[in-house]
ROTIGU-749957 format. One record per residue: residue in three letters; x negated, y negated, z of N, C-alpha, C in turn. Coordinates in steps of 0.1 Angstrom, whole numbers, padded with zeros to 4 digits, always signed. Layout:
<seses>
ALAXYZXYZXYZ ...
</seses>
This chain:
<seses>
UNK-0237-0008-0162-0236-0023-0164-0249-0027-0171 UNK-0247-0037-0180-0258-0041-0188-0260-0056-0185 UNK-0271-0060-0178-0273-0074-0175-0275-0082-0188 UNK-0271-0094-0189-0273-0102-0201-0287-0108-0201 UNK-0293-0108-0213-0306-0114-0214-0304-0129-0215 UNK-0312-0136-0207-0312-0151-0207-0319-0156-0219 UNK-0312-0160-0230-0318-0163-0242-0326-0176-0242 UNK-0324-0185-0232-0331-0198-0232-0343-0197-0223 UNK-0347-0185-0218-0358-0184-0209-0369-0175-0215 UNK-0381-0177-0212-0392-0169-0217-0396-0157-0209 UNK-0400-0147-0215-0405-0135-0207-0417-0139-0200 UNK-0420-0134-0188-0431-0137-0180-0441-0126-0178 UNK-0454-0128-0179-0463-0117-0177-0463-0112-0163 UNK-0464-0099-0161-0464-0093-0147-0478-0091-0144 UNK-0484-0098-0134-0498-0096-0130-0499-0089-0117 UNK-0489-0090-0108-0489-0083-0096-0475-0078-0094 UNK-0474-0065-0089-0461-0059-0087-0457-0061-0072 UNK-0444-0065-0070-0438-0065-0057-0424-0058-0058 UNK-0421-0050-0048-0409-0043-0048-0397-0052-0050 UNK-0396-0063-0043-0385-0072-0044-0383-0078-0058 UNK-0395-0080-0065-0394-0086-0078-0390-0076-0089 UNK-0390-0063-0085-0387-0052-0095-0372-0050-0097 UNK-0364-0058-0089-0349-0056-0090-0342-0069-0092 UNK-0331-0069-0098-0323-0081-0099-0309-0078-0095 UNK-0302-0087-0087-0289-0085-0083-0279-0091-0093 UNK-0271-0082-0098-0260-0085-0108-0247-0082-0103 UNK-0237-0091-0104-0224-0089-0099-0216-0082-0110 UNK-0209-0071-0106-0200-0064-0116-0188-0073-0120 UNK-0186-0075-0133-0176-0083-0138-0162-0077-0135 UNK-0161-0064-0133-0148-0058-0131-0143-0059-0117 UNK-0152-0055-0108-0148-0054-0093-0155-0065-0085 UNK-0165-0072-0090-0171-0082-0082-0182-0078-0073 UNK-0184-0064-0072-0194-0059-0063-0209-0062-0068 UNK-0217-0069-0059-0231-0071-0063-0239-0058-0062 UNK-0246-0055-0073-0255-0043-0072-0269-0046-0077 UNK-0279-0038-0073-0292-0041-0076-0296-0032-0088 UNK-0302-0037-0098-0306-0030-0110-0321-0033-0113 UNK-0328-0023-0119-0341-0025-0123-0343-0037-0132 UNK-0352-0046-0130-0354-0058-0139-0361-0052-0151 UNK-0355-0055-0163-0361-0049-0175-0375-0055-0178 UNK-0384-0046-0183-0397-0050-0186-0401-0043-0200 UNK-0411-0049-0207-0416-0044-0219-0432-0042-0216 UNK-0437-0031-0220-0452-0029-0219-0458-0025-0231 UNK-0471-0027-0232-0479-0024-0244-0490-0014-0240 UNK-0496-0007-0250-0506+0003-0247-0518-0005-0241 UNK-0520-0018-0244-0532-0025-0239-0530-0028-0224 UNK-0519-0026-0218-0517-0028-0204-0508-0040-0201 UNK-0505-0048-0211-0497-0060-0209-0483-0056-0206 UNK-0477-0063-0195-0463-0060-0191-0456-0073-0191 UNK-0445-0074-0198-0437-0086-0198-0423-0084-0191 UNK-0419-0093-0182-0406-0091-0176-0396-0099-0184 UNK-0385-0092-0188-0374-0099-0196-0365-0106-0187 UNK-0363-0119-0190-0353-0127-0181-0339-0123-0183 UNK-0332-0121-0173-0318-0117-0174-0309-0127-0165 UNK-0297-0128-0169-0288-0136-0161-0283-0128-0149 UNK-0285-0134-0137-0281-0126-0125-0267-0131-0120 UNK-0258-0127-0129-0244-0131-0126-0235-0120-0133 UNK-0222-0123-0134-0214-0114-0141-0216-0114-0156 UNK-0215-0102-0162-0216-0102-0177-0204-0109-0183 UNK-0205-0112-0196-0194-0119-0202-0181-0111-0201 UNK-0170-0117-0197-0158-0109-0194-0153-0103-0207 UNK-0149-0090-0206-0143-0083-0217-0129-0090-0219 UNK-0124-0089-0231-0111-0095-0234-0100-0087-0225 UNK-0091-0094-0220-0081-0088-0211-0073-0078-0219 UNK-0070-0066-0212-0062-0056-0219-0048-0061-0221 UNK-0041-0057-0231-0027-0062-0234-0019-0054-0224 UNK-0011-0061-0217-0002-0054-0207+0012-0057-0211 UNK+0021-0047-0209+0035-0049-0211+0041-0056-0200 UNK+0051-0065-0203+0057-0072-0192+0064-0063-0182 UNK+0064-0067-0169+0071-0059-0159+0086-0060-0161 UNK+0093-0048-0160+0108-0049-0161+0113-0056-0149 UNK+0126-0061-0151+0132-0068-0140+0134-0059-0128 UNK+0132-0065-0116+0134-0058-0104+0149-0054-0102 UNK+0151-0041-0098+0164-0036-0096+0168-0037-0081 UNK+0177-0047-0078+0180-0049-0064+0188-0038-0057 UNK+0187-0037-0044+0195-0027-0036+0202-0036-0025 UNK+0215-0034-0024+0223-0042-0014+0217-0039+0000 UNK+0215-0050+0007+0210-0049+0021+0222-0049+0031 UNK+0224-0038+0038+0235-0038+0048+0230-0037+0062 UNK+0217-0032+0063+0211-0031+0077+0196-0032+0076 UNK+0190-0030+0087+0175-0031+0088+0168-0021+0079 UNK+0174-0009+0079+0168+0002+0071+0168-0002+0056 UNK+0179-0008+0051+0180-0013+0037+0169-0023+0034 UNK+0167-0032+0044+0157-0043+0042+0143-0037+0040 UNK+0140-0026+0048+0127-0020+0046+0126-0013+0033 UNK+0137-0006+0029+0137+0000+0016+0135-0009+0004 UNK+0142-0021+0005+0141-0031-0006+0126-0036-0006 UNK+0120-0038+0005+0106-0043+0006+0097-0032-0001 UNK+0099-0020+0003+0090-0009-0003+0092-0009-0018 UNK+0104-0009-0023+0107-0009-0037+0101-0021-0044 UNK+0102-0033-0038+0096-0045-0044+0081-0045-0045 UNK+0075-0039-0034+0060-0037-0035+0056-0028-0046 UNK+0064-0017-0048+0061-0008-0059+0063-0016-0072 UNK+0073-0024-0073+0076-0031-0085+0064-0041-0088 UNK+0058-0046-0077+0046-0055-0079+0033-0047-0083 UNK+0034-0034-0082+0022-0026-0085+0015-0019-0073 UNK+0020-0021-0061+0014-0015-0049+0021-0002-0047 UNK+0015+0009-0052+0021+0022-0052+0018+0029-0038 UNK+0025+0041-0037+0023+0049-0025+0026+0042-0012 UNK+0037+0034-0012+0041+0027+0000+0045+0037+0011 UNK+0042+0033+0024+0045+0042+0035+0046+0033+0048 UNK+0052+0038+0058+0052+0031+0071+0038+0029+0076 UNK+0034+0017+0081+0021+0015+0086+0019+0022+0099 UNK+0007+0025+0103+0004+0033+0115+0007+0025+0127 UNK+0004+0012+0127+0007+0003+0139+0019-0005+0136 UNK+0029-0003+0146+0041-0010+0144+0040-0025+0150 UNK+0047-0034+0144+0047-0048+0150+0056-0049+0162 UNK+0055-0059+0170+0065-0061+0181+0079-0062+0176 UNK+0081-0067+0164+0095-0068+0159+0094-0064+0144 UNK+0105-0058+0139+0105-0054+0125+0098-0042+0122 UNK+0093-0041+0109+0086-0029+0105+0075-0033+0096 UNK+0064-0025+0094+0053-0028+0085+0053-0016+0075 UNK+0049-0020+0063+0047-0011+0052+0033-0013+0046 UNK+0026-0002+0044+0013-0003+0038+0013+0004+0025 UNK+0004+0000+0017+0001+0006+0004-0014+0002+0001 UNK-0019+0009-0009-0033+0006-0012-0035-0009-0015 UNK-0043-0016-0007-0045-0030-0009-0035-0039-0003 UNK-0025-0035+0004-0014-0044+0008-0009-0039+0022 UNK-0006-0049+0030+0001-0046+0043+0013-0056+0043 UNK+0025-0052+0044+0037-0061+0044+0045-0059+0056 UNK+0050-0070+0061+0059-0069+0073+0073-0073+0069 UNK+0083-0066+0074+0097-0068+0071+0103-0072+0085 UNK+0110-0084+0085+0117-0089+0097+0132-0090+0094 UNK+0140-0080+0098+0154-0080+0096+0162-0087+0107 UNK+0155-0092+0117+0162-0098+0129+0169-0111+0124 UNK+0180-0115+0131+0187-0128+0127+0180-0140+0133 UNK+0167-0140+0133+0160-0152+0139+0149-0156+0129 UNK+0146-0168+0127+0135-0172+0118+0122-0166+0122 UNK+0114-0163+0113+0100-0157+0115+0092-0169+0120 UNK+0083-0166+0130+0075-0177+0137+0061-0177+0132 UNK+0054-0187+0136+0040-0188+0133+0032-0176+0139 UNK+0035-0172+0151+0029-0161+0158+0031-0148+0149 UNK+0042-0146+0143+0045-0134+0135+0035-0134+0123 UNK+0034-0146+0117+0025-0147+0105+0010-0144+0109 UNK+0006-0150+0120-0008-0148+0125-0010-0133+0128 UNK-0001-0127+0135-0003-0113+0139-0004-0104+0127 UNK+0004-0106+0116+0003-0098+0104-0011-0101+0097 UNK-0015-0114+0096-0027-0117+0089-0039-0111+0097 UNK-0039-0112+0110-0051-0106+0118-0051-0092+0116 UNK-0040-0085+0116-0040-0070+0115-0045-0067+0101 UNK-0041-0074+0090-0046-0071+0077-0061-0073+0076 UNK-0066-0083+0083-0080-0086+0083-0089-0077+0091 UNK-0084-0071+0101-0092-0063+0111-0089-0048+0110 UNK-0078-0043+0106-0075-0029+0107-0081-0021+0095 UNK-0088-0027+0086-0092-0020+0074-0107-0018+0072 UNK-0114-0021+0082-0129-0020+0081-0135-0031+0073 UNK-0143-0028+0063-0150-0038+0055-0142-0045+0045 UNK-0130-0039+0041-0122-0045+0030-0109-0050+0036 UNK-0107-0063+0037-0094-0068+0042-0083-0065+0032 UNK-0071-0063+0037-0060-0061+0029-0053-0074+0025 UNK-0046-0074+0014-0037-0085+0012-0025-0083+0021 UNK-0018-0093+0024-0006-0091+0033+0005-0100+0028 UNK+0018-0097+0031+0029-0104+0027+0040-0102+0037 UNK+0049-0113+0038+0059-0112+0048+0073-0113+0041 UNK+0082-0105+0046+0096-0105+0040+0106-0107+0052 UNK+0114-0117+0052+0122-0121+0063+0137-0123+0058 UNK+0147-0118+0066+0161-0120+0062+0165-0134+0067 UNK+0160-0139+0078+0165-0152+0083+0156-0164+0080 UNK+0146-0162+0072+0137-0173+0068+0125-0176+0078 UNK+0120-0187+0078+0107-0191+0085+0109-0204+0092 UNK+0102-0205+0103+0101-0219+0110+0091-0227+0101 UNK+0091-0240+0104+0082-0249+0097+0067-0245+0100 UNK+0065-0242+0113+0051-0238+0117+0047-0225+0110 UNK+0056-0216+0108+0053-0203+0101+0049-0206+0087 UNK+0057-0215+0080+0054-0218+0066+0040-0225+0065 UNK+0037-0234+0073+0025-0241+0073+0013-0232+0075 UNK+0014-0223+0085+0003-0214+0088+0002-0204+0076 UNK+0013-0199+0071+0012-0190+0059+0005-0196+0048 UNK+0008-0209+0045+0002-0216+0034-0014-0218+0037 UNK-0017-0221+0049-0032-0222+0052-0039-0209+0051 UNK-0032-0198+0054-0039-0185+0054-0037-0178+0040 UNK-0029-0183+0032-0026-0177+0019-0017-0165+0020 UNK-0008-0164+0029+0001-0153+0031+0014-0155+0023 UNK+0017-0147+0013+0029-0148+0006+0042-0146+0015 UNK+0051-0155+0014+0064-0154+0021+0076-0151+0012 UNK+0084-0142+0015+0096-0139+0008+0108-0139+0018 UNK+0120-0144+0012+0132-0142+0020+0141-0132+0012 UNK+0150-0126+0020+0159-0116+0014+0173-0119+0019 UNK+0183-0116+0010+0197-0117+0015+0204-0104+0011 UNK+0217-0103+0012+0224-0091+0010+0223-0086-0004 UNK+0220-0096-0014+0219-0091-0028+0207-0082-0030 UNK+0197-0082-0021+0186-0073-0022+0175-0076-0032 UNK+0174-0089-0035+0163-0093-0044+0154-0103-0036 UNK+0141-0099-0032+0133-0109-0025+0130-0121-0033 UNK+0130-0132-0026+0127-0145-0033+0115-0151-0027 UNK+0105-0155-0036+0093-0162-0030+0097-0176-0025 UNK+0090-0179-0014+0093-0192-0008+0080-0201-0006 UNK+0069-0196-0011+0057-0204-0010+0048-0201-0022 UNK+0038-0210-0024+0029-0208-0036+0022-0194-0037 UNK+0018-0189-0025+0011-0176-0025+0021-0165-0030 UNK+0033-0166-0026+0043-0156-0031+0045-0157-0046 UNK+0046-0170-0051+0047-0172-0065+0036-0165-0073 UNK+0024-0167-0068+0012-0162-0074+0012-0147-0074 UNK+0016-0141-0062+0017-0126-0061+0027-0121-0071 UNK+0038-0127-0073+0048-0122-0083+0043-0123-0097 UNK+0036-0134-0100+0030-0136-0113+0019-0126-0116 UNK+0010-0123-0107-0001-0115-0109+0001-0100-0107 UNK+0010-0097-0097+0012-0083-0093-0001-0078-0085 UNK-0001-0065-0084-0012-0059-0076-0025-0060-0084 
</seses>
């Protein structure tokens, strides 16, 4: 990483050294992780040392790579609960979440699928998904992964109660419905954003 020089600031003479002043925190523009880097300095044979001012933020973003558009999702007819889980796994892969597998912890109802960066729940029961179902998925995604919370999404065959939709919106949980045609449909803004951005 190369910190940006702050062009509108002057270099300052270094008269006393302090460990904390010898480093600058710069956030990686690619992953967002803040790292500490040596603060750049210039010195002369006479003993003068100047500290170069740098911008303690992300570097100028690189131009986005050109990406090819995602092909259309290929639906699979849903006849039973197993088909619903299969469609959800295929849809997650289509979004870019690879290596899908059954999650280690099963929910009270339905099934969970995990992939790198994502935890999804599938509810094939003929009852609308409730607020409690949404909260349980969100809490599991926030707490089961250590320091890095997972994204989460919910897939339901029977839709959602009003309370579930409101809670999902407040927590940013993408909601999808499925029918026998086998193509998940986004039902809230978070789901629309997930489909647009992918993994």
